[in-house]
C-alpha positions in Angstrom: -15.6 -1.0 0.1 -16.4 -4.0 2.2 -14.4 -3.8 5.4 -13.3 -0.2 5.0 -14.4 2.8 7.0 -18.0 2.4 8.2 -18.6 -0.7 6.1 -18.8 -4.0 7.9 -16.6 -7.0 7.3 -18.1 -9.7 5.0 -19.3 -12.8 6.8 -18.2 -15.2 4.1 -15.1 -15.7 2.0 -15.2 -14.6 -1.7 -15.5 -10.9 -1.6 -12.6 -10.3 -4.1 -12.6 -7.3 -6.5 -14.6 -9.2 -9.1 -17.5 -9.9 -6.6 -17.4 -6.3 -5.3 -17.5 -5.1 -8.9 -20.7 -7.1 -9.6 -22.2 -5.8 -6.4 -21.5 -2.2 -7.5 -23.2 -2.9 -10.8 -26.2 -4.4 -9.0 -26.3 -1.4 -6.7 -26.4 1.1 -9.7 -29.2 -1.0 -11.2 -31.3 -1.0 -8.0 -30.7 2.8 -7.7 -32.2 3.2 -11.1 -29.1 4.4 -13.0 -29.1 3.2 -16.7 -25.9 5.1 -17.6 -22.9 5.5 -15.3 -19.1 5.5 -15.1 -16.7 4.0 -12.6 -13.5 5.5 -11.0 -11.1 3.9 -8.6 -7.7 4.3 -6.9 -5.9 2.1 -4.4 -8.0 -1.0 -3.8 -10.8 0.7 -5.7 -8.7 0.6 -8.8 -8.9 -3.2 -8.7 -12.7 -3.1 -8.4 -13.0 -0.5 -11.3 -10.7 -2.7 -13.4 -12.9 -5.7 -12.8 -16.0 -3.7 -13.7 -14.4 -2.7 -17.0 -13.7 -6.3 -17.8 -17.2 -7.4 -16.8 -18.7 -4.5 -18.8 -22.1 -4.6 -17.1 -25.0 -3.0 -18.9 -25.0 0.7 -18.4 -21.3 1.1 -17.6 -20.0 3.6 -20.2 -16.3 3.8 -19.2 -13.8 3.5 -16.4 -10.9 5.7 -15.0 -8.2 4.7 -12.6 -5.2 6.3 -11.1 -3.3 3.2 -10.0 -2.2 0.8 -12.7 -3.4 -2.5 -11.3 -2.3 -4.4 -14.4 1.2 -3.4 -13.5 0.8 -5.0 -10.0 0.4 -8.4 -11.5 4.1 -8.8 -12.0 3.8 -9.2 -15.7 6.7 -8.4 -18.0 6.9 -5.2 -20.1 8.3 -4.9 -23.6 12.1 -5.1 -23.9 12.3 -1.5 -24.9 10.7 -0.5 -21.6 13.1 -2.7 -19.6 16.0 -0.8 -21.1 14.1 2.5 -21.3 14.5 5.8 -19.7 15.7 6.4 -16.1 12.1 7.2 -15.2 10.9 3.9 -16.6 13.6 2.0 -14.8 12.7 3.8 -11.6 9.1 2.9 -11.9 10.1 -0.7 -12.6 12.2 -0.8 -9.5 9.5 0.6 -7.3 7.0 -1.7 -8.8 9.2 -4.7 -8.0 9.6 -3.6 -4.4 5.9 -3.2 -4.0 5.3 -6.7 -5.5 7.8 -8.1 -3.0 6.0 -6.5 0.0 2.4 -6.9 -1.1 1.9 -10.7 -0.2 2.7 -9.9 3.4 -0.5 -7.9 3.7 -2.5 -10.8 2.5 -0.9 -13.3 4.9 -1.4 -10.9 7.8 -5.1 -10.5 6.9 -5.6 -14.3 6.8 -4.0 -15.0 10.2 -5.2 -13.1 13.3 -1.9 -13.9 15.0 -0.1 -11.8 12.5 -2.3 -8.7 13.0 -0.3 -6.1 15.1 -2.5 -4.7 17.8 -1.1 -1.2 17.2 -2.4 -1.2 13.7 -6.0 -1.0 14.7 -5.9 0.3 18.3 -3.3 3.0 18.5 -3.2 6.1 16.4 0.6 6.0 16.1 0.4 2.4 14.8 -2.2 3.4 12.2 -0.2 6.3 10.9 2.9 4.2 10.7 1.8 2.2 7.7 4.2 2.6 4.7 3.1 5.0 2.0 6.3 5.6 0.1 6.7 9.1 -1.2 3.5 10.4 0.3 5.2 10.4 3.7 7.0 13.6 2.7 3.6 15.4 2.1 2.2 13.9 5.4 5.2 15.1 7.4 5.0 18.6 5.9 1.3 18.9 6.6 1.2 17.2 10.0 4.5 18.0 11.7 5.4 21.3 10.0 1.8 22.5 9.8 2.2 23.3 6.1 -0.8 22.0 4.1 0.1 20.1 0.9 -3.0 20.4 -1.3 -5.9 19.1 0.8 -3.6 17.4 3.3 -3.7 19.5 6.4 -3.1 18.5 10.0 -6.8 18.5 10.7 -7.6 16.3 7.7 -4.9 13.8 8.6 -6.2 13.6 12.2 -9.8 13.1 10.9 -8.6 10.2 8.8 -6.7 8.6 11.7 -9.6 9.1 14.0 -12.0 7.4 11.6 -9.7 4.3 11.6 -9.2 4.5 15.3 -12.9 4.5 16.2 -14.0 1.9 13.6 -10.9 -0.3 13.7 -11.2 -1.3 10.0 -7.5 -1.9 9.5 -7.4 -5.7 9.8 -10.8 -5.9 8.1 -9.6 -3.8 5.2 -6.4 -5.8 4.9 -8.5 -8.8 4.2 -9.1 -7.4 0.7 -5.5 -8.1 -0.2 -5.9 -11.8 0.8 -9.2 -12.1 -1.1 -7.6 -10.6 -4.2 -4.6 -12.8 -4.0 -6.8 -15.9 -3.5 -8.9 -15.0 -6.5 -5.8 -14.5 -8.7 -4.3 -17.8 -7.6 -7.5 -19.7 -8.3 -7.7 -18.1 -11.8 -4.1 -18.9 -12.5 -4.5 -22.5 -11.4 -7.5 -22.8 -13.7 -5.7 -21.2 -16.6 -8.3 -18.4 -16.8 -7.0 -15.2 -18.3 -9.1 -12.1 -17.5 -11.1 -10.7 -20.4 -10.0 -7.5 -22.1 -11.5 -4.2 -21.2 -13.6 -3.3 -24.2 -15.1 0.0 -23.0 -13.5 3.5 -22.9 -10.7 3.7 -20.4 -9.0 6.7 -18.8 -5.9 6.9 -16.7 -4.2 9.7 -14.7 -0.6 9.4 -13.4 -0.1 11.3 -10.2 3.6 12.0 -9.3 3.3 10.7 -5.7 1.8 7.3 -6.7 3.4 4.1 -5.7 5.0 4.0 -9.1 4.5 6.5 -11.9 3.0 4.5 -14.8 4.1 5.8 -18.2 1.5 5.9 -21.0 3.2 2.9 -22.8 2.5 0.7 -19.7 -1.1 1.8 -19.5 -1.7 1.1 -23.2 -0.3 -2.4 -22.7 -2.9 -3.1 -20.0 -5.8 -1.3 -21.7 -6.3 -1.5 -25.4 -9.2 1.0 -25.4 -7.3 3.8 -23.7 -9.2 7.0 -24.6 -7.7 9.4 -22.1 -4.2 9.6 -20.5 -2.7 12.5 -18.5 0.2 13.1 -16.2 -0.3 15.8 -13.6 2.2 17.7 -11.4 0.9 17.1 -7.9 -1.0 14.5 -5.9 -0.2 11.0 -4.8 -1.6 7.6 -4.0 -4.8 9.0 -2.4 -5.3 11.7 -5.0 -9.0 12.3 -4.3 -8.1 13.1 -0.8 -4.9 15.0 -1.5 -5.9 17.1 -4.5 -9.7 17.0 -4.8 -10.0 19.8 -7.3 -7.4 18.5 -9.6 -8.7 14.9 -9.2 -12.3 16.0 -10.1 -11.0 17.8 -13.2 -9.2 14.7 -14.3 -12.3 12.5 -13.9 -14.5 15.0 -15.8 -11.9 15.2 -18.6 -11.6 11.4 -18.8 -15.3 10.9 -19.2 -16.0 13.9 -21.5 -16.3 11.7 -24.5 -19.0 9.5 -23.0 -21.3 12.2 -21.6 
């Protein structure tokens, strides 16, 4: 992802999820792949969603574990608004996330709002909010009790990567780019195209909000795989790699 990890920060404005999605498709073409699938979580879920809507030649299907269509603030059917306690809980968490998300974009756009501790001090980097995942982090790091793949060493590895490369402010720019692209599309009255290729989704219990199947079906009319698992969170590929890989394989079984 541009700006994350060992990737450099883009030198021009416009690297929103749609542009990154087109770059990934071009990359797969240049590498010689004629058939491939895409998977994404966190910011990568937005890129994978965009790839599904662009449907480049060779892309057989997509799978995500964060419902980005639910982050747009759109309404849900009346039955869901009055639904089960779980649905109401997911809706409340979704609303809180939507309230906080714009701040990340503003901070990325203005150097004066970037806290020095976020990119220069390990404590600052590990203090970013991650909702329910904090429980697993605390158990693994403070108590020394691994939670899946989350161990004290793995958490330190992750913090060290961010400390040495200082990608925090660069990565936060992606939120601003995404918000900018959404605002421009809304101003132009441009609705995103539907995803017309097979789509899979896995709900992990420690995600920002646990999307029920009905929400996923509302966002993806070609949903071919849905599953709810009993462990893992927002960074599922890091937290539960074995379970995560099994979910990806199951989601794409029909397009092999």
